C-alpha positions in Angstrom: 86.5 85.3 71.6 86.5 81.7 70.5 87.7 80.5 67.1 87.1 77.2 65.5 88.6 75.4 62.5 86.3 73.0 60.6 88.4 70.2 59.1 87.3 67.5 56.8 87.0 64.1 58.6 88.5 62.3 55.6 91.6 64.5 55.3 95.0 63.7 56.8 97.1 66.6 58.2 100.8 66.7 59.1 102.9 69.4 60.7 105.2 70.6 57.9 106.1 74.2 58.4 106.1 76.9 61.1 106.1 80.7 61.0 108.0 82.8 63.6 107.1 86.5 64.0 109.9 88.8 65.2 109.1 92.3 66.4 111.3 95.3 67.4 108.8 96.6 70.0 107.0 94.8 72.9 105.1 97.8 74.1 102.1 97.1 71.9 102.4 100.3 69.9 102.0 99.0 66.4 102.9 102.3 64.8 106.4 102.1 66.2 106.9 98.4 65.7 108.9 96.8 62.9 108.3 93.1 62.3 109.4 90.3 60.0 108.4 86.7 59.6 110.5 83.6 59.0 109.3 80.3 57.7 110.8 77.1 59.0 110.5 73.5 57.9 109.6 71.0 60.6 111.5 67.7 61.3 109.8 65.0 63.3 112.0 62.4 65.0 111.3 58.7 65.5 109.4 59.5 68.7 107.1 62.0 66.9 108.7 65.0 68.5 108.9 68.0 66.1 111.8 70.4 65.8 112.4 73.5 63.6 114.8 73.5 60.7 116.7 76.7 59.8 114.3 79.4 58.5 114.2 82.1 55.9 112.4 85.4 55.9 109.2 85.6 53.9 107.7 88.7 52.3 104.3 90.3 52.5 103.1 88.6 49.4 103.9 85.2 50.9 101.8 86.1 54.0 98.8 87.2 51.9 99.1 84.0 49.8 99.0 82.0 53.0 96.0 83.9 54.2 94.2 83.3 50.9 95.0 79.6 51.1 93.6 79.3 54.6 90.5 81.6 54.3 89.8 81.5 50.6 90.2 84.3 48.0 88.0 87.4 47.8 85.0 86.4 45.7 84.9 87.7 42.1 82.4 90.6 42.1 81.7 93.4 39.7 82.7 96.6 41.6 80.2 99.4 41.0 81.2 103.1 40.9 80.4 103.7 44.5 83.0 101.1 45.8 86.2 102.8 46.8 88.3 99.9 48.1 87.9 96.2 48.6 90.1 93.7 50.5 89.6 90.2 52.0 87.8 91.6 55.1 87.0 95.3 54.3 84.9 97.1 51.8 84.7 100.9 51.5 82.2 102.8 49.6 80.6 106.3 49.3 77.0 107.4 49.1 75.9 110.7 47.5 73.9 113.3 49.5 70.4 112.0 50.2 67.3 112.4 52.3 66.7 109.8 55.0 64.7 109.5 58.2 66.6 109.4 61.5 65.5 107.9 64.8 66.4 108.6 68.5 65.7 106.7 71.7 62.6 108.1 73.4 64.3 109.0 76.7 66.9 111.5 75.3 64.8 114.7 75.8 61.7 116.2 74.2 63.7 118.0 71.4 65.1 114.8 70.1 61.8 113.0 70.4 60.4 115.7 68.1 63.2 115.0 65.6 62.9 111.2 65.7 61.3 109.8 62.6 61.5 112.9 60.5 63.3 113.0 57.1 66.5 115.0 56.9 69.0 115.9 54.1 72.2 113.9 54.6 75.7 114.9 53.4 77.6 112.6 51.1 79.3 109.9 53.2 82.1 107.4 53.1 81.5 104.0 54.8 83.9 101.3 55.7 82.4 97.9 56.6 84.3 95.0 58.3 82.9 91.9 60.0 81.2 93.3 63.1 82.3 96.9 62.7 81.4 100.1 60.7 83.2 103.4 60.2 81.8 106.5 58.6 83.1 109.9 57.5 81.3 112.9 55.8 82.2 114.6 52.5 81.8 118.3 51.7 81.4 117.5 48.0 78.8 115.4 46.3 81.0 113.4 44.0 83.1 110.3 44.1 86.1 111.1 46.3 89.7 110.6 45.4 92.6 109.7 47.8 93.3 113.4 48.2 89.7 114.3 49.2 89.3 115.9 52.6 87.1 114.1 55.1 84.8 115.5 57.8 83.4 114.2 61.1 80.1 112.4 60.4 77.6 114.6 62.3 75.8 111.7 64.0 75.3 110.3 67.5 77.0 106.9 68.0 80.0 108.0 65.9 83.4 108.6 67.5 86.1 111.0 66.5 88.0 108.3 64.5 84.8 107.5 62.6 83.9 104.2 64.3 80.2 103.5 64.9 79.1 102.2 68.3 76.8 99.5 67.0 75.3 98.3 70.2 72.4 96.0 69.3 72.4 97.2 65.6 72.0 94.2 63.3 74.7 94.7 60.7 75.2 92.2 57.8 77.6 89.3 58.5 79.3 89.7 55.1 81.2 92.6 53.6 80.3 92.1 49.9 79.0 94.5 47.3 75.5 93.1 47.6 75.4 93.9 51.3 76.1 97.6 51.0 72.5 98.7 51.1 71.9 96.6 54.2 74.9 98.3 56.0 73.5 101.7 55.2 70.0 100.7 56.4 71.5 99.3 59.6 73.1 102.6 60.3 70.2 104.9 59.6 67.2 102.8 60.6 68.5 101.9 64.0 68.1 104.4 66.9 70.8 106.9 67.7 71.4 106.5 71.4 74.2 108.7 72.6 76.9 111.2 71.6 80.1 109.2 71.1 82.6 111.8 70.0 84.8 113.7 72.5 84.5 116.9 70.5 81.5 118.8 69.0 79.9 117.0 66.0 79.2 120.3 64.2 80.2 123.9 64.0 76.5 125.0 63.9 75.9 127.8 66.5 73.0 125.8 67.9 75.1 122.6 68.3 74.0 119.2 67.3 70.3 119.7 68.0 70.3 123.1 66.4 71.9 121.7 63.2 69.2 119.0 62.7 66.3 121.3 63.7 67.5 123.7 61.0 67.4 121.0 58.4 63.8 120.0 58.9 62.0 120.5 55.6 65.3 121.3 53.7 66.4 119.4 50.7 70.2 120.0 51.1 72.6 119.4 54.0 74.5 122.5 55.1 78.1 121.3 54.6 79.5 124.5 56.0 78.7 123.1 59.5 80.8 120.0 59.1 83.9 119.6 61.3 87.2 119.1 59.4 89.1 116.1 60.8 92.3 117.0 58.9 92.3 113.6 57.2 92.2 112.6 53.5 90.5 109.6 52.1 93.9 108.1 51.4 94.8 108.4 55.1 91.5 107.0 56.2 92.0 103.9 53.9 95.4 103.3 55.5 
């Protein structure tokens, strides 16, 4: 991945400070790693060679302030009732139970071809959108969840056990703003489901995945009894 910084041609920049990141673990396991950051002034000698001055630890608030200075603050937006969490790069929201069409690729068997394009009742869902990625979990209740609300595996193809959606060629919005939420949902439901992406069953229905959706044809309410409990609360999912 390539990153670029667009700098004004009229601005003058000087190296003034440096950040050093210290970590207790080099194995790459972030959950076991403890890190801290020190900020150092920079001294430039007569030949233009920079060197670091003694540093001091900085806190999390200082890091976020620096990120905001570099990237800009989160735009001021009115947050509707369906938004659960908002950060610089992430927005999480829930959708009540609904009825939507679903589509499958044509080469996945006659049973799925017969299901493709039909309208099905959907469970209430929790979505998390980030630039270029989407996660989804299901809810057993049809009300705004709290941090203690239990989550369930979203019973869809293209969704992994941890909730991440394999987007493939799905055209998701570039932004993660309140105004883009409908487009994120449309991108999920209106693209074709192409493959099973979870390592476990997507439903407890005795007929399996296909049996579940065949049983929902013509129904007005999703059968939440067939959702798989992932032993995770919304609060844990947010973290």
